C-alpha positions, 0 to 999 in steps of 0.5 A, a space after each residue: 846606497 849603504 849596506 843594510 843590516 839584517 832586520 832593517 826597514 830597507 831589507 824588509 821592504 816587500 816590494 820594489 815601490 816601498 824599497 824605492 821610497 825608502 832609498 829616496 828618503 835616504 837620498 833626500 836626507 843625505 842631500 839636505 845634510 850635505 852628504 852624497 845622495 848615493 851613499 850618504 857618507 861622502 861630502 857633497 860640496 867642495 866649497 860653499 856651493 860647488 858640488 864635487 866631481 865625484 864622491 870620495 866614498 863611493 865614486 858616484 859621478 856627481 858632475 853628471 847631476 845638473 841642478 842649474 839655478 833651481 835651488 837659488 830660485 826656490 830659496 829666494 822665493 821662500 826667503 822673500 815670502 817669509 821676510 816680506 810677509 813678516 815685514 808687512 805684519 810688523 808694519 801693520 801692527 806697530 808702524 816702525 820707522 823705515 830705518 828700523 825695517 832696513 836694519 832688521 829685514 835686510 840682514 834677515 833675508 840675507 842670512 835666511 837665503 845663505 842659510 838655506 842655500 846649501 841644504 836647498 842645493 843638496 836637496 835639488 841634487 838628490 832629487 835630480 839624482 833620483 829622477 835620472 837614476 836608471 831603474 834596476 
């Protein structure tokens, strides 16, 4: 992880468990922002969703962190829940025509899924990295 400044929360963590919690929080924030979960500096992605083989900043082997389709599964459920229940609420309240549902909800679910996919993949990468990291 990043080097700590004197007096920082990471340096003043008294026990290993609170230090691990701080490191985990930093890794999760870095993953959500598309940065390397190990150092927080290097870019995590090579393309839209392709994870780089190694971090440019710290050299961490990102290829060893396998997330599979976990991020896509969660994002589809989240986007489907939000859009599905919103469409249901609008239908119950105002009863708009079907064509209006189609032009509102289909682009919204696509934008929501695409917008959440990169942070979701970064989060899954960070969580998988924290789960498989050897304790020191």
